[in-house]
N, C-alpha and C positions, 0 to 999 in steps of 0.2 A: 145741716152739718155733715151730710154724707158727701161722697165723692161726686155725686151727680147734682149737688145743690148749687145755687148761684143764679144770678140774673139771666144768664143764657143756658142754665141747666134744665133738667127735666122737671115738669110740674104735673100735679095730679090731673089726669084727663088727657094728657098728651098721647098721641098714637105713634108708637115707634115703628118705623117702616124699614130701617136699614142700619147696619153697622159697617161703615166703609162701603165696599161693593158687595156685601153680603146681605141679601134681602131678608127682612124679618116679617113673617106672617103670623107668628104665634110665639108663645113662651118657649116652645121647644127650639124654634129657630134662633131665638135670642141666646139660649144656652149654647147651642152648637156653633153659632157665629163667634161668640166670645172664646170658646175653646179653640176654634180654628185660628183666630187672630193671635191667641196665646202661643201656639205652636208653629206659627209661620213667621218668616222675616217681616220686618216693618214694611208697610205699604208705602210706595212713593207717589208723587203727584207731579203732573205735567205743568211746568211753569215756563212762561216765555223767557227767552234769554235776556231780553231787555229789562225784565223785572228783577234780575239778580243784582245784588249789591256785593261789592268786594268785601272780603272778610276783614280787611284792615279798618273798615269804617266803624267797627265795634270792638276792635282789639284783635290780637292774634289768637288763633285757636289754641286751646290747651287741653291736656289730657286729664280726665277724671281719674279717681282712684281705681276704677274697674277697667281702665284702659281705653274707654270710649272718649270721643272728642266733643268739646263744647266751644262755642264761639260767642255766646251771649254772656258777657261777664257782669252785666248789671242785674241779673236775676229778674228780668222783666216778666210780667204776667201776660204780656201781649206778644212778645217776640219769642222765636224759637230758632234753634240752630239747625240748619239744613245742610246736608252734604250732597255733592253731585260731581260728575266727571267733567273736568274742564273741556269746553268745546274744542279748544285748540290743542288739547293733549289727549285725545281719545286713544291714540295708539299706545301711550304709556300708562293709560288707566289711572292718571293722577287725579286725586280727589281734591276738590275745593270746598270750602265751608263758607256759609253766608248766614248771618243773623237777620231774619226777616219777620215782619208782622204776620203771625201765623194765620189769623182768620182771613186776612186779605189774600194770602197766597193760596189757600186751599178751598176757598168758597167757589163752588161751581167748576172746579178743575177735575179732570179725569184722573183716575188712579193708574199706576204703571208699576212695572218691575224693572224696566230698562228704558233707555232713550228710544229704542225702536218702537216701543208701545206708544210713545208720544207722537211719533211721526204718523201713526195711523189714526190717532184720535184728533189731532189738531193740525190746522193748515199752517199756522205760524211756526217759526223756529222755536222749539221748546226743548227743555231738558227734563229729565226725571230727577226730582230732588227728593231726598229721604230724610226725615227727621233724625237728627243725631242724638239719640237718647241712651240712657244707661241700660245695662243688660236687663232683660225681662220686662222693661218698661215699654209701653206702646202708646202711640198717638192714634186716637180713634175718633172718627167723625160719627156721631149718632144723629141720624135723621129722624126727627120727631115733628109731626104736624100739630098745630099750625106754625110753630116757632122755627127760627133758623136752627141750623145744625148746632148740636152741643159738641164742643171740642174737649176731649178727655185725654189727659196725660197721666199715666200711672199704670198700675198692674190691672189687667183685665179682670181677675177674680174680685178685686175690690169693687168694680162696677157691677159685677154680677150679684154680690151680696148686698150692695147698697140700694138696689132698685127692685121694687116689687111690681111684677107685671101680671096681667090677667088677659085671657083670651076673649073676655066678654065686655060688651059695652051696654050699660043700662038703657033700657028703652024709655024710662021715666026718670026725671031728675031726683025724685025723693028716694030712689033705690040706691043702696050702697054698692060701690063697684066690687067690693069683696064678698057680696052676698052669695054668689055661686060657690066661692071657695069655702065660706062658712057652711053652706049646706052640704057640700061634698065631704068636708071634714066631719061634720056631725053624722052623716050617714055611714061613713067609714067606722066611726066609733060604735055606732049602733050595731052594725054588722059584726064587728070584732067582739063586742060584749055579748051579743046573742050567740055567736059561735062558741065563745068560751063557756058560756052557761050550758050550751047543748053538750059540749064535751064533758064538762063536770057532771052533768046530770046523767050521762051515759056510763059513768063509773059504776061497776058492780058494788054498790054500797047500800046499807040498810036505809030505807025511807026515801031512796031516789028511784028514778025510772030505770036505772041500771039494774036494780033488783029484779024487776019484772022482765026486763030484757034477758037477763041471765037465766031466769027460770024457763022462759020460752025457748032459749037456745038449748038448754039441757034437755028439755022435753023433746026437742026436734032431733037431737043428735045422739043421745044416750039411751033411747028407748030400746034399741036392738042390742046394745052392749050391756047396760045395767037394767035388767028387767024389774028389779025391786024398786018400788016408788020411794020407800023410805031411804034407801041408799042414795038415790038421786037427790033427794032433798038434803041428805047429810053432806053430799059433795057440794051442792049449791050453798049450804050454810057456811062451810069452810072458805069457799071462794068469796062469799060476801064478807066474811070476817077479815080475810086478807085485803080485799078492796077497801073496806072501811078503815083498817089500820093504815093502809097506804095513803088514803085521802087525809086522815087525821095527821099523819106525819108530815105531809106536804104543807098543810095549814100551819102546823106548829113551827116548821122550819121557816115558812114565809114570815110569820109573826116575829120569830127570833131575829131574822135578818133585818127586819124593819126597825125593831127596837134596839138592836146592837149598834146601829149607826149613831 
């Protein structure tokens, strides 16, 4: 039910190797590529001139509410509206629109930003066509082995939140793919809990290790200043009393905040 689901979508065990022309070698690359595609203009594709169909074959282009153009009036799940510069009108930069079968048009084609890029990538006469989509919407080809490319149309953050990736591939089939993530998360909690207990145990409070740490600190620093042992013990007692009161106040405040909800 996610944005990456479907017959041609991502499946458990697929190895993602690229988003458009951005290579993916790990989870970090997946995140950075999606961020790059979000903040850059839509990628174009080199399509032979002979494959272009006139826009009147599917009706006249019309403006969406956000000002962008659409030329596929039948809301087809297989066709997409593309825009390009008319070959005979390059001097005027006049744009033409064509509703074309998207998978057929972009499968195996090179990416481009202008018609000059297509001249270097392909020998046949080609033009750079760009999907005509709503603002902030992107068309993304997701390369995942061993299946054909997944074609995604939508907001890139939706794809990021809908897909869970891992850098690891299990060596044996009975091992869960998320086992490294489970172990990493468990160890993080163990370290966090142990660190928190160590900090609490260091508080100068009665019956905690902080009591003996405070006594050792006072004996090491106040011997030359306060020569009387009883006075040093009295200073330590008041410091322990203040630390115990502070710890008790924090525990009471935490319990009150939990019960007040």
